SERO-754100 format. One line per field, with one value per residue: residue number from 1; residue in three letters; z, x, y of N, C-alpha, C in turn. Coordinates in steps of 0.2 Angstrom, whole numbers, padded with zeros to 4 digits, always signed. Atoms other than C-alpha are relative to their C-alpha. Example, Ala and Ser with C-alpha at 12.3 -4.5 7.8 and 13.67 -1.06 7.14 Angstrom:
<recs>
resi = 1;2
resn = ala;ser
n_Z = +0000;-0001
n_X = +0004;-0004
n_Y = -0006;-0006
ca_Z = +0039;+0036
ca_X = +0062;+0068
ca_Y = -0022;-0005
c_Z = +0000;+0003
c_X = +0004;-0004
c_Y = +0006;+0005
</recs>
This chain:
<recs>
resi = 1;2;3;4;5;6;7;8;9;10;11;12;13;14;15;16;17;18;19;20;21;22;23;24;25;26;27;28;29;30;31;32;33;34;35;36;37;38;39;40;41;42;43;44;45;46;47;48;49;50;51;52;53;54;55;56;57;58;59;60;61;62;63;64;65;66;67;68;69;70;71;72;73;74;75;76;77;78;79;80;81;82;83;84;85;86;87;88;89;90;91;92;93;94;95;96;97;98;99;100;101;102;103;104;105;106;107;108;109;110;111;112;113;114;115;116;117;118;119;120;121;122;123;124;125;126;127;128;129;130;131;132;133;134;135;136;137;138;139;140;141;142;143;144;145;146;147
resn = ile;pro;val;gly;tyr;leu;gly;ala;leu;leu;cys;his;his;lys;asn;phe;leu;arg;tyr;ala;lys;thr;his;tyr;pro;ser;asp;leu;leu;ile;ile;cys;tyr;ala;lys;leu;ser;pro;his;ala;gly;lys;leu;met;leu;tyr;phe;lys;glu;ser;leu;glu;gly;ile;ile;phe;lys;val;arg;val;gln;pro;arg;ser;ser;lys;asn;met;ile;ala;gly;leu;phe;gly;asp;ala;leu;lys;ile;lys;leu;thr;ala;pro;pro;val;glu;gly;ala;ala;asn;ser;met;cys;ile;lys;tyr;leu;ser;lys;cys;leu;ser;val;ser;pro;his;leu;leu;glu;ile;val;ser;gly;arg;ala;gly;arg;thr;lys;tyr;val;leu;phe;arg;phe;gly;asp;lys;thr;ser;gly;asn;glu;ala;glu;ile;leu;lys;ser;lys;ile;arg;ser;leu;ala;ala
n_Z = +0007;+0003;+0004;+0007;+0001;+0000;+0007;+0005;-0001;+0002;+0007;+0004;-0002;+0005;-0003;-0006;-0005;-0004;-0003;-0004;-0005;-0005;-0002;-0002;-0003;+0005;+0001;+0005;+0007;+0003;+0003;+0006;+0005;+0002;+0004;+0005;+0005;+0003;-0001;-0007;-0001;+0005;+0006;+0002;+0007;+0000;+0003;+0000;+0004;+0004;+0003;+0006;-0002;-0005;+0002;-0004;+0002;+0004;+0001;+0005;+0002;+0007;+0003;-0005;+0004;+0001;-0004;-0006;-0006;-0005;-0007;-0002;-0001;-0005;+0000;+0007;+0003;+0004;+0006;+0004;+0007;+0005;+0005;-0002;-0002;+0006;+0004;-0003;+0000;-0006;-0003;+0002;-0003;-0007;+0000;+0003;-0004;-0006;+0001;+0000;-0007;-0003;+0004;+0002;+0007;-0001;-0001;-0007;-0003;+0003;-0004;+0000;-0002;+0000;+0006;+0002;-0006;-0002;-0004;+0004;-0004;+0005;-0002;+0001;+0000;-0002;+0006;+0001;-0006;-0006;-0007;-0006;-0002;+0006;-0001;-0004;+0005;+0004;-0004;-0002;+0007;+0001;-0005;+0001;+0004;-0004;-0004
n_X = +0001;-0007;-0003;+0002;+0006;-0001;-0003;+0005;+0005;-0003;-0001;+0006;+0002;-0003;-0005;-0001;-0004;+0004;+0005;-0003;-0003;+0005;+0004;-0004;-0006;-0006;-0004;+0003;+0000;-0006;+0000;+0004;-0004;-0006;+0002;+0004;-0003;-0006;-0005;-0002;-0007;-0004;+0002;-0006;+0001;-0001;-0006;-0001;-0006;-0001;-0007;-0001;+0000;+0005;+0007;+0004;+0007;+0002;+0007;+0000;+0006;-0001;+0003;-0001;-0002;-0007;-0004;-0003;+0001;+0005;-0001;+0002;+0007;-0001;-0007;-0002;-0002;+0005;-0002;+0006;-0003;+0004;+0002;+0007;-0001;+0002;-0005;-0006;-0003;-0002;-0006;-0006;-0002;-0002;-0007;-0004;+0000;-0004;-0007;-0003;+0000;-0005;-0006;-0002;+0002;+0006;+0000;-0001;+0006;+0004;+0007;+0001;+0007;+0004;+0000;+0007;+0003;-0003;-0006;-0005;-0006;-0006;-0006;-0005;-0006;-0007;-0004;-0005;-0005;+0004;-0003;+0004;+0005;+0004;+0007;+0001;-0001;+0006;+0006;-0001;+0002;+0007;+0002;-0001;+0006;+0006;-0001
n_Y = +0000;+0002;-0004;+0001;-0003;-0007;-0002;+0000;-0005;-0006;-0001;-0002;-0007;-0005;-0003;+0005;-0002;-0004;+0005;+0005;-0004;-0002;+0006;+0005;-0002;-0001;+0005;+0005;-0004;+0000;+0007;+0000;-0004;+0004;+0005;-0002;-0005;+0002;-0006;-0001;+0002;-0002;+0003;+0003;+0003;+0007;+0003;+0007;+0002;+0006;+0001;-0005;-0007;-0003;-0001;-0005;-0001;-0006;-0002;-0004;-0004;-0002;-0006;-0006;-0006;+0000;+0006;-0002;+0004;-0003;+0002;+0007;+0002;+0006;+0003;+0000;-0007;-0002;-0003;-0002;+0000;-0003;+0006;+0003;+0007;+0004;+0004;-0001;-0006;-0002;+0004;-0002;-0007;+0001;+0002;-0006;-0005;+0002;+0001;-0007;-0002;+0003;-0001;+0007;+0002;+0003;+0007;+0002;+0000;+0004;+0001;+0007;+0001;-0006;-0004;-0003;-0004;-0006;+0001;+0004;+0001;-0001;+0003;-0004;+0005;-0002;-0002;+0005;+0001;+0003;-0002;+0003;-0005;-0002;+0000;-0006;-0005;+0000;-0002;-0007;-0004;+0000;-0004;-0007;-0003;-0002;-0006
ca_Z = +0300;+0290;+0280;+0263;+0266;+0271;+0255;+0245;+0253;+0251;+0233;+0228;+0238;+0228;+0241;+0251;+0260;+0267;+0271;+0279;+0290;+0299;+0301;+0304;+0315;+0307;+0310;+0300;+0286;+0284;+0282;+0269;+0260;+0259;+0252;+0240;+0232;+0219;+0224;+0243;+0249;+0238;+0220;+0212;+0194;+0190;+0186;+0182;+0178;+0165;+0157;+0142;+0152;+0162;+0159;+0164;+0163;+0151;+0150;+0133;+0128;+0109;+0099;+0111;+0105;+0107;+0112;+0130;+0146;+0158;+0174;+0182;+0181;+0196;+0194;+0175;+0165;+0157;+0139;+0128;+0109;+0094;+0084;+0083;+0090;+0072;+0064;+0077;+0074;+0092;+0097;+0085;+0090;+0108;+0105;+0094;+0107;+0122;+0113;+0110;+0128;+0134;+0121;+0116;+0099;+0096;+0094;+0112;+0116;+0113;+0118;+0125;+0131;+0128;+0110;+0108;+0125;+0133;+0146;+0139;+0146;+0137;+0138;+0139;+0133;+0140;+0129;+0122;+0137;+0152;+0170;+0187;+0190;+0172;+0178;+0191;+0177;+0166;+0180;+0185;+0166;+0166;+0183;+0177;+0164;+0177;+0187
ca_X = -0164;-0151;-0139;-0144;-0162;-0157;-0146;-0161;-0172;-0159;-0156;-0174;-0176;-0173;-0163;-0157;-0143;-0154;-0167;-0155;-0147;-0163;-0169;-0154;-0138;-0122;-0112;-0124;-0125;-0106;-0107;-0121;-0111;-0096;-0106;-0117;-0105;-0092;-0083;-0082;-0064;-0050;-0053;-0042;-0040;-0042;-0026;-0022;-0005;-0002;+0013;+0011;+0008;-0004;-0023;-0033;-0051;-0058;-0075;-0078;-0090;-0092;-0098;-0091;-0087;-0069;-0056;-0051;-0048;-0062;-0055;-0062;-0078;-0078;-0062;-0061;-0052;-0065;-0062;-0073;-0070;-0077;-0079;-0096;-0098;-0099;-0089;-0075;-0072;-0072;-0061;-0048;-0049;-0048;-0031;-0024;-0029;-0022;-0006;-0004;-0008;+0004;+0017;+0019;+0017;-0001;+0004;+0008;-0010;-0024;-0043;-0044;-0062;-0077;-0076;-0095;-0098;-0093;-0082;-0066;-0051;-0035;-0019;-0004;+0011;+0028;+0040;+0056;+0067;+0061;+0065;+0059;+0049;+0041;+0024;+0025;+0031;+0016;+0004;+0011;+0009;-0009;-0012;-0005;-0019;-0032;-0024
ca_Y = +0081;+0070;+0079;+0071;+0077;+0094;+0095;+0090;+0103;+0117;+0113;+0116;+0132;+0148;+0157;+0142;+0150;+0164;+0151;+0139;+0152;+0156;+0138;+0127;+0128;+0134;+0119;+0108;+0121;+0120;+0101;+0103;+0116;+0105;+0091;+0101;+0114;+0110;+0126;+0122;+0122;+0125;+0123;+0110;+0104;+0086;+0077;+0059;+0053;+0040;+0032;+0044;+0060;+0070;+0069;+0084;+0089;+0103;+0111;+0118;+0132;+0132;+0147;+0160;+0178;+0175;+0161;+0162;+0153;+0157;+0150;+0134;+0125;+0113;+0103;+0107;+0121;+0131;+0136;+0147;+0144;+0153;+0136;+0128;+0110;+0103;+0089;+0091;+0109;+0113;+0099;+0104;+0122;+0116;+0107;+0122;+0134;+0124;+0121;+0140;+0144;+0131;+0135;+0117;+0108;+0102;+0084;+0084;+0086;+0074;+0072;+0055;+0056;+0067;+0071;+0073;+0082;+0098;+0090;+0082;+0074;+0079;+0070;+0081;+0070;+0070;+0078;+0070;+0073;+0063;+0069;+0063;+0079;+0081;+0077;+0091;+0103;+0099;+0101;+0118;+0124;+0118;+0126;+0143;+0144;+0144;+0158
c_Z = -0003;-0005;-0007;-0001;+0000;-0006;-0005;+0001;-0002;-0007;-0004;+0003;-0003;+0004;+0006;+0005;+0005;+0004;+0006;+0006;+0006;+0003;+0003;+0004;-0005;-0001;-0005;-0007;-0003;-0003;-0006;-0006;-0003;-0005;-0007;-0006;-0003;+0001;+0007;+0001;-0005;-0007;-0003;-0007;+0000;-0004;+0001;-0004;-0003;-0002;-0005;+0002;+0005;-0004;+0004;-0003;-0003;-0001;-0006;-0001;-0007;-0002;+0004;-0005;-0001;+0004;+0006;+0005;+0005;+0007;+0001;+0000;+0004;+0000;-0007;-0002;-0005;-0006;-0005;-0007;-0005;-0005;+0002;+0001;-0006;-0003;+0003;+0000;+0007;+0004;-0003;+0002;+0007;+0001;-0003;+0005;+0007;-0002;-0001;+0007;+0004;-0003;-0001;-0007;+0001;+0000;+0007;+0004;-0004;+0004;+0000;+0002;+0000;-0006;-0002;+0005;+0001;+0004;-0003;+0005;-0005;+0003;-0003;+0000;+0003;-0006;-0001;+0006;+0006;+0006;+0005;+0002;-0006;+0001;+0004;-0004;-0004;+0004;+0002;-0006;+0000;+0006;-0001;-0005;+0004;+0005;-0003
c_X = +0007;+0002;-0002;-0007;+0000;+0003;-0005;-0005;+0003;+0001;-0006;-0003;+0003;+0006;+0002;+0005;-0003;-0005;+0003;+0003;-0005;-0003;+0005;+0007;+0006;+0004;-0003;+0000;+0007;+0001;-0004;+0004;+0006;-0002;-0003;+0004;+0006;+0006;+0002;+0007;+0004;-0001;+0006;-0002;+0001;+0006;+0000;+0006;+0000;+0007;+0002;+0001;-0005;-0007;-0003;-0007;-0001;-0007;+0000;-0006;+0000;-0004;+0000;+0002;+0007;+0003;+0003;-0001;-0004;+0000;-0002;-0007;+0000;+0007;+0002;+0003;-0005;+0003;-0005;+0004;-0005;-0003;-0006;+0002;-0002;+0006;+0007;+0004;+0002;+0005;+0007;+0002;+0002;+0008;+0004;+0000;+0004;+0007;+0003;+0001;+0006;+0007;+0004;-0003;-0007;+0000;+0002;-0007;-0005;-0007;-0001;-0007;-0004;+0000;-0007;-0003;+0004;+0006;+0004;+0005;+0005;+0006;+0006;+0007;+0006;+0004;+0006;+0005;-0004;+0004;-0005;-0006;-0004;-0007;-0002;+0000;-0006;-0006;+0000;-0002;-0007;-0003;+0000;-0005;-0006;+0000;-0002
c_Y = -0003;+0005;+0000;+0004;+0007;+0003;+0000;+0006;+0007;+0001;+0003;+0006;+0005;+0003;-0004;+0002;+0005;-0004;-0004;+0003;+0001;-0006;-0006;+0003;+0000;-0006;-0006;+0003;-0001;-0007;-0001;+0003;-0004;-0006;+0002;+0004;-0003;+0004;+0000;-0002;+0003;-0003;-0003;-0003;-0007;-0002;-0007;-0001;-0007;-0001;+0005;+0007;+0001;+0001;+0005;+0001;+0007;+0001;+0005;+0004;+0002;+0006;+0006;+0006;+0000;-0006;+0003;-0005;+0004;-0002;-0007;-0001;-0006;-0001;+0000;+0007;+0002;+0004;+0002;+0000;+0003;-0006;-0003;-0008;-0005;-0004;+0001;+0006;+0003;-0004;+0002;+0007;+0000;-0002;+0006;+0005;-0001;+0000;+0007;+0003;-0003;+0000;-0007;-0002;-0004;-0007;-0003;-0001;-0004;-0001;-0007;-0002;+0006;+0004;+0003;+0004;+0006;-0001;-0005;-0001;+0000;-0003;+0005;-0004;+0003;+0001;-0005;-0001;-0002;+0002;-0003;+0005;+0003;+0001;+0006;+0007;+0001;+0002;+0007;+0004;+0000;+0005;+0008;+0003;+0002;+0006;+0006
</recs>
């Protein structure tokens, strides 16, 4: 059975792991799990370096009971916000909350993509002082939020 076909079969089965363990060899299942699961292997945040700073991925859940970082959602930082997704309220709350968590000024953060959706790409601008390893410092600050 081709891996793609098995993956489609497993995705539509309610208890796919239990079913697959009894019907397919384990080495084939490991290959399928790695292809199907966003959580397979080590979870990594999405980062892209630009001339202005670091772009990272955020998944926002509006109308939550409280503002909080809820870990990772695939390769994105999951943030729960109390603001509703109306007229940019959740976007501005996202920037304010991230700036508070990262202990930086809000003007260093900007949503560059995804203003109307839950998945957003946020630019974390380099500060005034530029150094060779500033990109790694910014990445470690962002990674610390997910821990």
